[in-house]
mmCIF file of the N, C-alpha and C atoms, coordinates in Angstrom:
data_MODEL
# 
_entry.id   MODEL 
# 
loop_
_atom_site.group_PDB 
_atom_site.id 
_atom_site.type_symbol 
_atom_site.label_atom_id 
_atom_site.label_alt_id 
_atom_site.label_comp_id 
_atom_site.label_asym_id 
_atom_site.label_entity_id 
_atom_site.label_seq_id 
_atom_site.pdbx_PDB_ins_code 
_atom_site.Cartn_x 
_atom_site.Cartn_y 
_atom_site.Cartn_z 
_atom_site.occupancy 
_atom_site.B_iso_or_equiv 
_atom_site.pdbx_formal_charge 
_atom_site.auth_seq_id 
_atom_site.auth_comp_id 
_atom_site.auth_asym_id 
_atom_site.auth_atom_id 
_atom_site.pdbx_PDB_model_num 
ATOM 1   N N  . MET A 1 1  ? 131.650 -73.955 -46.836 1.00 0.00 ? 1  MET A N  1 
ATOM 2   C CA . MET A 1 1  ? 130.525 -73.230 -46.499 1.00 0.00 ? 1  MET A CA 1 
ATOM 3   C C  . MET A 1 1  ? 130.661 -72.508 -45.219 1.00 0.00 ? 1  MET A C  1 
ATOM 4   N N  . LYS A 1 2  ? 130.487 -71.309 -45.135 1.00 0.00 ? 2  LYS A N  1 
ATOM 5   C CA . LYS A 1 2  ? 130.723 -70.459 -44.007 1.00 0.00 ? 2  LYS A CA 1 
ATOM 6   C C  . LYS A 1 2  ? 129.451 -70.092 -43.632 1.00 0.00 ? 2  LYS A C  1 
ATOM 7   N N  . TYR A 1 3  ? 129.276 -69.852 -42.162 1.00 0.00 ? 3  TYR A N  1 
ATOM 8   C CA . TYR A 1 3  ? 127.980 -69.475 -41.638 1.00 0.00 ? 3  TYR A CA 1 
ATOM 9   C C  . TYR A 1 3  ? 127.886 -67.864 -41.595 1.00 0.00 ? 3  TYR A C  1 
ATOM 10  N N  . THR A 1 4  ? 126.870 -67.314 -42.026 1.00 0.00 ? 4  THR A N  1 
ATOM 11  C CA . THR A 1 4  ? 126.851 -65.874 -42.112 1.00 0.00 ? 4  THR A CA 1 
ATOM 12  C C  . THR A 1 4  ? 126.123 -65.306 -40.831 1.00 0.00 ? 4  THR A C  1 
ATOM 13  N N  . SER A 1 5  ? 126.690 -64.256 -40.147 1.00 0.00 ? 5  SER A N  1 
ATOM 14  C CA . SER A 1 5  ? 126.285 -63.687 -38.932 1.00 0.00 ? 5  SER A CA 1 
ATOM 15  C C  . SER A 1 5  ? 124.692 -63.354 -38.730 1.00 0.00 ? 5  SER A C  1 
ATOM 16  N N  . PRO A 1 6  ? 124.298 -63.496 -37.674 1.00 0.00 ? 6  PRO A N  1 
ATOM 17  C CA . PRO A 1 6  ? 122.934 -63.113 -37.326 1.00 0.00 ? 6  PRO A CA 1 
ATOM 18  C C  . PRO A 1 6  ? 122.803 -61.586 -37.324 1.00 0.00 ? 6  PRO A C  1 
ATOM 19  N N  . PRO A 1 7  ? 121.474 -61.156 -37.273 1.00 0.00 ? 7  PRO A N  1 
ATOM 20  C CA . PRO A 1 7  ? 121.112 -59.641 -37.293 1.00 0.00 ? 7  PRO A CA 1 
ATOM 21  C C  . PRO A 1 7  ? 121.986 -58.849 -36.252 1.00 0.00 ? 7  PRO A C  1 
ATOM 22  N N  . ASP A 1 8  ? 122.109 -57.476 -36.576 1.00 0.00 ? 8  ASP A N  1 
ATOM 23  C CA . ASP A 1 8  ? 122.758 -56.591 -35.717 1.00 0.00 ? 8  ASP A CA 1 
ATOM 24  C C  . ASP A 1 8  ? 122.315 -56.649 -34.264 1.00 0.00 ? 8  ASP A C  1 
ATOM 25  N N  . PHE A 1 9  ? 120.967 -56.769 -34.081 1.00 0.00 ? 9  PHE A N  1 
ATOM 26  C CA . PHE A 1 9  ? 120.568 -56.839 -32.645 1.00 0.00 ? 9  PHE A CA 1 
ATOM 27  C C  . PHE A 1 9  ? 120.888 -57.761 -31.847 1.00 0.00 ? 9  PHE A C  1 
ATOM 28  N N  . VAL A 1 10 ? 121.498 -58.734 -32.170 1.00 0.00 ? 10 VAL A N  1 
ATOM 29  C CA . VAL A 1 10 ? 122.231 -59.863 -31.431 1.00 0.00 ? 10 VAL A CA 1 
ATOM 30  C C  . VAL A 1 10 ? 123.421 -59.492 -30.729 1.00 0.00 ? 10 VAL A C  1 
ATOM 31  N N  . PRO A 1 11 ? 123.650 -59.515 -29.639 1.00 0.00 ? 11 PRO A N  1 
ATOM 32  C CA . PRO A 1 11 ? 124.789 -59.012 -29.102 1.00 0.00 ? 11 PRO A CA 1 
ATOM 33  C C  . PRO A 1 11 ? 126.197 -59.876 -29.660 1.00 0.00 ? 11 PRO A C  1 
ATOM 34  N N  . GLU A 1 12 ? 127.372 -59.020 -29.599 1.00 0.00 ? 12 GLU A N  1 
ATOM 35  C CA . GLU A 1 12 ? 128.541 -59.653 -30.500 1.00 0.00 ? 12 GLU A CA 1 
ATOM 36  C C  . GLU A 1 12 ? 128.986 -60.983 -29.922 1.00 0.00 ? 12 GLU A C  1 
ATOM 37  N N  . ASP A 1 13 ? 128.859 -61.327 -28.698 1.00 0.00 ? 13 ASP A N  1 
ATOM 38  C CA . ASP A 1 13 ? 129.536 -62.414 -27.835 1.00 0.00 ? 13 ASP A CA 1 
ATOM 39  C C  . ASP A 1 13 ? 128.556 -63.479 -28.208 1.00 0.00 ? 13 ASP A C  1 
ATOM 40  N N  . ILE A 1 14 ? 127.177 -63.494 -28.603 1.00 0.00 ? 14 ILE A N  1 
ATOM 41  C CA . ILE A 1 14 ? 126.440 -64.377 -28.739 1.00 0.00 ? 14 ILE A CA 1 
ATOM 42  C C  . ILE A 1 14 ? 126.657 -64.826 -30.343 1.00 0.00 ? 14 ILE A C  1 
ATOM 43  N N  . LYS A 1 15 ? 126.472 -63.661 -31.110 1.00 0.00 ? 15 LYS A N  1 
ATOM 44  C CA . LYS A 1 15 ? 126.968 -64.007 -32.525 1.00 0.00 ? 15 LYS A CA 1 
ATOM 45  C C  . LYS A 1 15 ? 128.065 -64.711 -32.854 1.00 0.00 ? 15 LYS A C  1 
ATOM 46  N N  . HIS A 1 16 ? 129.478 -64.364 -32.007 1.00 0.00 ? 16 HIS A N  1 
ATOM 47  C CA . HIS A 1 16 ? 130.396 -65.157 -32.227 1.00 0.00 ? 16 HIS A CA 1 
ATOM 48  C C  . HIS A 1 16 ? 130.455 -66.569 -31.915 1.00 0.00 ? 16 HIS A C  1 
ATOM 49  N N  . ALA A 1 17 ? 129.949 -66.872 -30.514 1.00 0.00 ? 17 ALA A N  1 
ATOM 50  C CA . ALA A 1 17 ? 129.771 -68.092 -30.128 1.00 0.00 ? 17 ALA A CA 1 
ATOM 51  C C  . ALA A 1 17 ? 128.936 -69.084 -31.090 1.00 0.00 ? 17 ALA A C  1 
ATOM 52  N N  . LEU A 1 18 ? 127.887 -68.525 -31.431 1.00 0.00 ? 18 LEU A N  1 
ATOM 53  C CA . LEU A 1 18 ? 126.996 -69.109 -32.520 1.00 0.00 ? 18 LEU A CA 1 
ATOM 54  C C  . LEU A 1 18 ? 127.621 -69.584 -33.733 1.00 0.00 ? 18 LEU A C  1 
ATOM 55  N N  . ALA A 1 19 ? 128.461 -68.625 -34.265 1.00 0.00 ? 19 ALA A N  1 
ATOM 56  C CA . ALA A 1 19 ? 129.249 -68.624 -35.561 1.00 0.00 ? 19 ALA A CA 1 
ATOM 57  C C  . ALA A 1 19 ? 130.230 -69.827 -35.291 1.00 0.00 ? 19 ALA A C  1 
ATOM 58  N N  . VAL A 1 20 ? 130.963 -69.757 -34.271 1.00 0.00 ? 20 VAL A N  1 
ATOM 59  C CA . VAL A 1 20 ? 131.929 -70.699 -34.167 1.00 0.00 ? 20 VAL A CA 1 
ATOM 60  C C  . VAL A 1 20 ? 131.318 -72.106 -33.837 1.00 0.00 ? 20 VAL A C  1 
ATOM 61  N N  . GLY A 1 21 ? 130.200 -72.190 -33.229 1.00 0.00 ? 21 GLY A N  1 
ATOM 62  C CA . GLY A 1 21 ? 129.653 -73.494 -33.346 1.00 0.00 ? 21 GLY A CA 1 
ATOM 63  C C  . GLY A 1 21 ? 129.130 -74.101 -34.468 1.00 0.00 ? 21 GLY A C  1 
ATOM 64  N N  . VAL A 1 22 ? 128.532 -73.338 -35.171 1.00 0.00 ? 22 VAL A N  1 
ATOM 65  C CA . VAL A 1 22 ? 127.877 -73.438 -36.346 1.00 0.00 ? 22 VAL A CA 1 
ATOM 66  C C  . VAL A 1 22 ? 129.031 -73.879 -37.450 1.00 0.00 ? 22 VAL A C  1 
ATOM 67  N N  . ASN A 1 23 ? 130.158 -73.168 -37.666 1.00 0.00 ? 23 ASN A N  1 
ATOM 68  C CA . ASN A 1 23 ? 131.259 -73.497 -38.404 1.00 0.00 ? 23 ASN A CA 1 
ATOM 69  C C  . ASN A 1 23 ? 131.592 -74.861 -37.798 1.00 0.00 ? 23 ASN A C  1 
ATOM 70  N N  . ALA A 1 24 ? 131.952 -75.016 -36.532 1.00 0.00 ? 24 ALA A N  1 
ATOM 71  C CA . ALA A 1 24 ? 132.384 -76.431 -36.020 1.00 0.00 ? 24 ALA A CA 1 
ATOM 72  C C  . ALA A 1 24 ? 131.644 -77.607 -36.762 1.00 0.00 ? 24 ALA A C  1 
ATOM 73  N N  . ILE A 1 25 ? 130.351 -77.401 -36.643 1.00 0.00 ? 25 ILE A N  1 
ATOM 74  C CA . ILE A 1 25 ? 129.485 -78.309 -36.987 1.00 0.00 ? 25 ILE A CA 1 
ATOM 75  C C  . ILE A 1 25 ? 129.663 -78.547 -38.517 1.00 0.00 ? 25 ILE A C  1 
ATOM 76  N N  . LEU A 1 26 ? 129.994 -77.677 -39.277 1.00 0.00 ? 26 LEU A N  1 
ATOM 77  C CA . LEU A 1 26 ? 130.227 -77.593 -40.707 1.00 0.00 ? 26 LEU A CA 1 
ATOM 78  C C  . LEU A 1 26 ? 131.425 -78.433 -40.843 1.00 0.00 ? 26 LEU A C  1 
ATOM 79  N N  . ALA A 1 27 ? 132.483 -78.274 -40.240 1.00 0.00 ? 27 ALA A N  1 
ATOM 80  C CA . ALA A 1 27 ? 133.755 -78.803 -40.261 1.00 0.00 ? 27 ALA A CA 1 
ATOM 81  C C  . ALA A 1 27 ? 133.809 -80.154 -39.702 1.00 0.00 ? 27 ALA A C  1 
ATOM 82  N N  . ASP A 1 28 ? 132.735 -80.539 -38.864 1.00 0.00 ? 28 ASP A N  1 
ATOM 83  C CA . ASP A 1 28 ? 132.524 -82.071 -38.456 1.00 0.00 ? 28 ASP A CA 1 
ATOM 84  C C  . ASP A 1 28 ? 133.355 -82.082 -37.070 1.00 0.00 ? 28 ASP A C  1 
ATOM 85  N N  . ASP A 1 29 ? 133.499 -81.025 -36.370 1.00 0.00 ? 29 ASP A N  1 
ATOM 86  C CA . ASP A 1 29 ? 134.063 -80.836 -34.903 1.00 0.00 ? 29 ASP A CA 1 
ATOM 87  C C  . ASP A 1 29 ? 133.003 -80.864 -34.010 1.00 0.00 ? 29 ASP A C  1 
ATOM 88  N N  . HIS A 1 30 ? 132.480 -81.980 -33.735 1.00 0.00 ? 30 HIS A N  1 
ATOM 89  C CA . HIS A 1 30 ? 131.355 -81.955 -32.648 1.00 0.00 ? 30 HIS A CA 1 
ATOM 90  C C  . HIS A 1 30 ? 131.817 -81.644 -31.291 1.00 0.00 ? 30 HIS A C  1 
ATOM 91  N N  . VAL A 1 31 ? 132.873 -81.994 -30.920 1.00 0.00 ? 31 VAL A N  1 
ATOM 92  C CA . VAL A 1 31 ? 133.207 -81.354 -29.537 1.00 0.00 ? 31 VAL A CA 1 
ATOM 93  C C  . VAL A 1 31 ? 133.376 -79.858 -29.420 1.00 0.00 ? 31 VAL A C  1 
ATOM 94  N N  . LEU A 1 32 ? 134.034 -79.083 -30.249 1.00 0.00 ? 32 LEU A N  1 
ATOM 95  C CA . LEU A 1 32 ? 133.958 -77.793 -30.291 1.00 0.00 ? 32 LEU A CA 1 
ATOM 96  C C  . LEU A 1 32 ? 132.613 -77.360 -30.499 1.00 0.00 ? 32 LEU A C  1 
ATOM 97  N N  . ALA A 1 33 ? 131.732 -77.972 -31.416 1.00 0.00 ? 33 ALA A N  1 
ATOM 98  C CA . ALA A 1 33 ? 130.579 -77.294 -31.624 1.00 0.00 ? 33 ALA A CA 1 
ATOM 99  C C  . ALA A 1 33 ? 129.683 -77.451 -30.315 1.00 0.00 ? 33 ALA A C  1 
ATOM 100 N N  . LYS A 1 34 ? 129.536 -78.518 -29.677 1.00 0.00 ? 34 LYS A N  1 
ATOM 101 C CA . LYS A 1 34 ? 128.848 -78.766 -28.533 1.00 0.00 ? 34 LYS A CA 1 
ATOM 102 C C  . LYS A 1 34 ? 129.181 -77.501 -27.461 1.00 0.00 ? 34 LYS A C  1 
ATOM 103 N N  . ILE A 1 35 ? 130.491 -77.430 -27.228 1.00 0.00 ? 35 ILE A N  1 
ATOM 104 C CA . ILE A 1 35 ? 130.911 -76.321 -26.179 1.00 0.00 ? 35 ILE A CA 1 
ATOM 105 C C  . ILE A 1 35 ? 130.127 -75.068 -26.686 1.00 0.00 ? 35 ILE A C  1 
ATOM 106 N N  . TYR A 1 36 ? 130.740 -74.440 -28.000 1.00 0.00 ? 36 TYR A N  1 
ATOM 107 C CA . TYR A 1 36 ? 130.218 -73.362 -28.215 1.00 0.00 ? 36 TYR A CA 1 
ATOM 108 C C  . TYR A 1 36 ? 128.544 -73.127 -28.493 1.00 0.00 ? 36 TYR A C  1 
ATOM 109 N N  . LEU A 1 37 ? 128.004 -74.187 -28.746 1.00 0.00 ? 37 LEU A N  1 
ATOM 110 C CA . LEU A 1 37 ? 126.615 -73.989 -28.938 1.00 0.00 ? 37 LEU A CA 1 
ATOM 111 C C  . LEU A 1 37 ? 125.943 -73.995 -27.524 1.00 0.00 ? 37 LEU A C  1 
ATOM 112 N N  . ASP A 1 38 ? 126.470 -74.588 -26.670 1.00 0.00 ? 38 ASP A N  1 
ATOM 113 C CA . ASP A 1 38 ? 126.102 -74.753 -25.085 1.00 0.00 ? 38 ASP A CA 1 
ATOM 114 C C  . ASP A 1 38 ? 126.240 -73.337 -24.551 1.00 0.00 ? 38 ASP A C  1 
ATOM 115 N N  . PHE A 1 39 ? 127.500 -72.732 -24.848 1.00 0.00 ? 39 PHE A N  1 
ATOM 116 C CA . PHE A 1 39 ? 127.792 -71.299 -24.491 1.00 0.00 ? 39 PHE A CA 1 
ATOM 117 C C  . PHE A 1 39 ? 126.862 -70.286 -24.998 1.00 0.00 ? 39 PHE A C  1 
ATOM 118 N N  . GLY A 1 40 ? 126.576 -70.466 -26.413 1.00 0.00 ? 40 GLY A N  1 
ATOM 119 C CA . GLY A 1 40 ? 125.574 -69.644 -26.808 1.00 0.00 ? 40 GLY A CA 1 
ATOM 120 C C  . GLY A 1 40 ? 124.268 -69.661 -26.516 1.00 0.00 ? 40 GLY A C  1 
ATOM 121 N N  . ASN A 1 41 ? 123.911 -70.872 -26.072 1.00 0.00 ? 41 ASN A N  1 
ATOM 122 C CA . ASN A 1 41 ? 122.508 -71.105 -25.525 1.00 0.00 ? 41 ASN A CA 1 
ATOM 123 C C  . ASN A 1 41 ? 122.347 -70.316 -24.205 1.00 0.00 ? 41 ASN A C  1 
ATOM 124 N N  . LYS A 1 42 ? 123.404 -70.662 -23.263 1.00 0.00 ? 42 LYS A N  1 
ATOM 125 C CA . LYS A 1 42 ? 123.641 -70.059 -22.076 1.00 0.00 ? 42 LYS A CA 1 
ATOM 126 C C  . LYS A 1 42 ? 123.294 -68.451 -22.137 1.00 0.00 ? 42 LYS A C  1 
ATOM 127 N N  . LEU A 1 43 ? 124.037 -67.957 -23.102 1.00 0.00 ? 43 LEU A N  1 
ATOM 128 C CA . LEU A 1 43 ? 124.170 -66.398 -23.305 1.00 0.00 ? 43 LEU A CA 1 
ATOM 129 C C  . LEU A 1 43 ? 122.671 -65.885 -23.822 1.00 0.00 ? 43 LEU A C  1 
ATOM 130 N N  . VAL A 1 44 ? 122.007 -66.667 -24.615 1.00 0.00 ? 44 VAL A N  1 
ATOM 131 C CA . VAL A 1 44 ? 120.726 -66.293 -25.138 1.00 0.00 ? 44 VAL A CA 1 
ATOM 132 C C  . VAL A 1 44 ? 119.738 -66.322 -23.894 1.00 0.00 ? 44 VAL A C  1 
ATOM 133 N N  . ASP A 1 45 ? 119.789 -67.431 -23.092 1.00 0.00 ? 45 ASP A N  1 
ATOM 134 C CA . ASP A 1 45 ? 118.866 -67.433 -21.783 1.00 0.00 ? 45 ASP A CA 1 
ATOM 135 C C  . ASP A 1 45 ? 119.221 -66.354 -20.780 1.00 0.00 ? 45 ASP A C  1 
ATOM 136 N N  . HIS A 1 46 ? 120.389 -65.860 -20.687 1.00 0.00 ? 46 HIS A N  1 
ATOM 137 C CA . HIS A 1 46 ? 120.826 -64.878 -19.822 1.00 0.00 ? 46 HIS A CA 1 
ATOM 138 C C  . HIS A 1 46 ? 120.190 -63.528 -20.337 1.00 0.00 ? 46 HIS A C  1 
ATOM 139 N N  . PHE A 1 47 ? 120.328 -63.218 -21.617 1.00 0.00 ? 47 PHE A N  1 
ATOM 140 C CA . PHE A 1 47 ? 119.732 -61.949 -22.242 1.00 0.00 ? 47 PHE A CA 1 
ATOM 141 C C  . PHE A 1 47 ? 118.060 -62.120 -22.208 1.00 0.00 ? 47 PHE A C  1 
ATOM 142 N N  . ASP A 1 48 ? 117.595 -63.289 -22.289 1.00 0.00 ? 48 ASP A N  1 
ATOM 143 C CA . ASP A 1 48 ? 116.222 -63.423 -22.369 1.00 0.00 ? 48 ASP A CA 1 
ATOM 144 C C  . ASP A 1 48 ? 115.684 -63.091 -20.943 1.00 0.00 ? 48 ASP A C  1 
ATOM 145 N N  . LEU A 1 49 ? 116.374 -63.574 -19.759 1.00 0.00 ? 49 LEU A N  1 
ATOM 146 C CA . LEU A 1 49 ? 116.089 -63.063 -18.521 1.00 0.00 ? 49 LEU A CA 1 
ATOM 147 C C  . LEU A 1 49 ? 116.237 -61.640 -18.211 1.00 0.00 ? 49 LEU A C  1 
ATOM 148 N N  . ALA A 1 50 ? 117.393 -61.147 -18.844 1.00 0.00 ? 50 ALA A N  1 
ATOM 149 C CA . ALA A 1 50 ? 117.531 -59.806 -18.685 1.00 0.00 ? 50 ALA A CA 1 
ATOM 150 C C  . ALA A 1 50 ? 116.264 -58.860 -19.173 1.00 0.00 ? 50 ALA A C  1 
ATOM 151 N N  . LYS A 1 51 ? 115.940 -59.230 -20.558 1.00 0.00 ? 51 LYS A N  1 
ATOM 152 C CA . LYS A 1 51 ? 114.897 -58.758 -21.141 1.00 0.00 ? 51 LYS A CA 1 
ATOM 153 C C  . LYS A 1 51 ? 113.646 -58.531 -20.243 1.00 0.00 ? 51 LYS A C  1 
ATOM 154 N N  . GLN A 1 52 ? 113.321 -59.707 -19.548 1.00 0.00 ? 52 GLN A N  1 
ATOM 155 C CA . GLN A 1 52 ? 112.081 -59.781 -18.716 1.00 0.00 ? 52 GLN A CA 1 
ATOM 156 C C  . GLN A 1 52 ? 112.217 -59.172 -17.442 1.00 0.00 ? 52 GLN A C  1 
ATOM 157 N N  . GLY A 1 53 ? 113.425 -58.706 -17.125 1.00 0.00 ? 53 GLY A N  1 
ATOM 158 C CA . GLY A 1 53 ? 113.841 -57.980 -15.721 1.00 0.00 ? 53 GLY A CA 1 
ATOM 159 C C  . GLY A 1 53 ? 113.944 -58.741 -14.644 1.00 0.00 ? 53 GLY A C  1 
ATOM 160 N N  . ALA A 1 54 ? 114.290 -60.054 -14.866 1.00 0.00 ? 54 ALA A N  1 
ATOM 161 C CA . ALA A 1 54 ? 114.682 -60.950 -13.881 1.00 0.00 ? 54 ALA A CA 1 
ATOM 162 C C  . ALA A 1 54 ? 115.879 -60.431 -13.059 1.00 0.00 ? 54 ALA A C  1 
# 
């Protein structure tokens, strides 16, 4: 089972990080999953702050 990409308004690097993270979970690679999902969450936080004008 492959994860399909999020909508187009999500920046490419976040899409990639989350897709790799989710695929790692599906492949049972928890170390890789944690690295990429943490990275994805940091990017999401960064873009949320940017949208708020911080």
